[in-house]
N, C-alpha and C positions, 0 to 999 in steps of 0.2 A: 457227491453223495445226495441221493434223493431222500428228503425228509419232509415233514409237514411244513416247516418254515420255508424251505426252498420252493415247495409246491405252491404255497400261498403267494410267494413273490412272483412266480411264473404266471399264476392266475391273474395277478394284478396287472402285469404287463400285457397279458393276452386280452384282458377286458378293455384296457385302454386302446390297444391297437384295433380291436374289433369294432369299437364304437366310433372311433375317429377316422380310421383309414387315412391317417396323415393330415387330417383337417383340424378343425377346432376341437379341443378336448374339454369336456364339461368340467366344472369346478369339482364335482364330487369325485371324478376319476383322478384328477390331479391330486386331490387331498388323499385319496386311497393310496396312490403310488408313493407319495411322500411318507404316509404313515407306515407302509410296508418297509420302506427303506430305513426309516428310523427304528423300526422294530428288530432289525437284524441282530443288534447286540443286546437285546433285552431277553431275560430268561423267560421261559414259558409261564412260570408261576407269576412273575410280575406282569407279564403281558395280559394274562387272564383277568387282572384287576384294573387294567388301564381303560377307563371308560371312554377317554378321548379316542383311542385307537378303534374300539368297537363301534363308536359312533360313525366313524368314517366307513367301516365295513357295512353298517346298517344302511348308510346312504346309497349303497350300491344296489339296493333292493326297493321294490315299490310296495312293500307290505303295508297293511293298514296300521296307522299309528296307535289305534286304540285296541290292538290285539297283540298277544304274545304267542307265537307259534311254537308249541312244544313237541310237534310231531314232524320234525325235519327228516327223520328216518323213513317215514312212510310217504309223505308228500311235502317236498321241499320247494319253496318259491325259487324261481330262476332269477339270476342277476339281471339288471337292466339291459346290458348288451345282448344277452341271450334272448330275453323276451322280445326286444326290438328286432333281432335277426329273425326270430320265428314269425313275427307278424309280417315283416318285409317279404320273406320268402313265400309265405302263404299267399300274400297279395300277388306276387309275381307269378306263382304257379297258376293262379286262377285266371290270368290273362290269356293263357293258351297252354293248358296242362300238358298235353302230349309233347309240346316243344320245350317249354321252360322247365317243367319238372323232370322229364326224362333226359333231355339233351344238355340243359344248362346247369341246373342245380345238382343233378345226379353226378355230373362230371367232377364235382367238388368232394365226393365221398372219400376217394383214396388220398388226396392231399390232406383232408381232414384227419384221416386215420394216422398219417405220418406225423402230423402236428401233435395229435393226442399222445402218440407213442413217445415223442420227444418230451412232452410235458410229464408223462408218467415214468420216463426212464426205462423204456423197454422197446422191443422190436415191433414194427407196425403189424406183423403177422400175429402178434399176441393180443391185439386190440380187436374187439368185436363190438359193433354199435348196436345197442338195444334201446328200446323205449323206456325201460325202467329196470330196477334191480330184480324184481320178481321174474320178469321175462328172461333176464340174463341168467339167473340161477336155474330156472327151469330148462333153458337150453343146455346148460352144463349137466343137469340131472338126466335129461333124456339122451344125452350124447355119450354117456358112459356105457361101454359094452359089458353087459351082465348076462349070466345064464341062470336058468331055474335053480333055486337053492342057494345062490350067492347071497351073502348077508350084508346089509347096510345098518350101521349103528347110528341111531338118531335119538334126540331127546324129545320128551313130551312137550317141552317148552319151545321147540323150534317154531319158526314162522309158519303160520297156517297154510299159506300157498305152497310152501316147500313140502310140508307134510302131505298135502293133496297130490303133489306131483309124484312123490315116492309111493303113495298108496296106489296111484294109477299104474305104476310099473309093477307093483306087487300083484295087483289084480290081473294085469294083462300078461305078464311074463313069468310069474311064479317066483320072484325073488323073495327073500325073507327079510322083514324089517325087525331089527332087534332094538327094543325100546329101553331107554334109561330115564329115570325120573330124578331131576336135579332139585336139590333144596336151595332155592334162590330167595333173596340175593345171597351171594357168597363171594368172599374175596380170597378163599383158600384155593390157590392154584393147584396144589397137589390133589385136593379132593376133586376138583373139576376134571383134571386130566385122568385121574384114576378111575372115575366113573365110566369114562369112555374105554380106556385101555382094558379094564376088567371085562368088558363085554366083547372084546376081540376074540375070534376063534380062527380056526384054519380056513373057514368058509368066508370070513370077512373080506369084503372088497372095497369098503369105503366107510366114511363117517361124515356127519354134518357138523356145522359149526356156526349156525345162524340163530342161536337162542336170543331171547329178548334182553338178557342181562348185558348191560353195556359198561360195567365197571372196568377200569383199566386192568385190574388183575385178571378179570374174566377174559379180556382180550389177549393177555399174555398166555393164559391157559389155552385159548383157542389156537394160538400160534404153536404152542407145544404139541397140541393134538395133531395139528397138520404135519409137524415134523415127525411125530411118531408114525403117522400114516405113510408118509413118504419113505421112511426107513423100511417099512414092510411092503412097500409097493402098492399101497392102497390109495384111493382117491379121497380127497378132502374137499367138501363143497361148503362154501359159506364164508 
């Protein structure tokens, strides 16, 4: 079963193998692997309060010690192995771009997709590589087949870049954006779901689910929204 705990465990193994390639493994990576293994039998509630565990996770990043980053949703720092790999491949590319970038580094794209699919527990054809979440969501938004008059239900609290993408389709293609206004924060799942479903009509072709509210209950409501959309054959983005 794919869940957050198994995902973190796989990420720990991936980070270790990526940076060591079978050679010497740094102390922080060994500590993280041990911490992930020891956490397998710990409840999420207890693990959230385990400062020792999170100290090992923190050591996997090169963040400034005098700052606390509260915007991981918008701009998240990369783990050390990822940052090191980016720097290494950038340097390699600049040695002879047309050769190293197109023939050597590019050849690793499909194997990478397969590894990411294994990590995520899905088929490689379901994985698309993008530079960030905004670009990925916009690719999905612009990829949905819509006709003039088709309706998309979205919230005024949706992420601005996504609102911009939908407005672009509205202006270019004549689709209709149906706006709902959520009273946030809210932990009332029924309220959040009903606000969307009440806006559904015979012309609805999809809805969004990328509002700023990140409470667990809001996430559950988002999942319910997507299931409601799927039952009706609508697209759910977010």
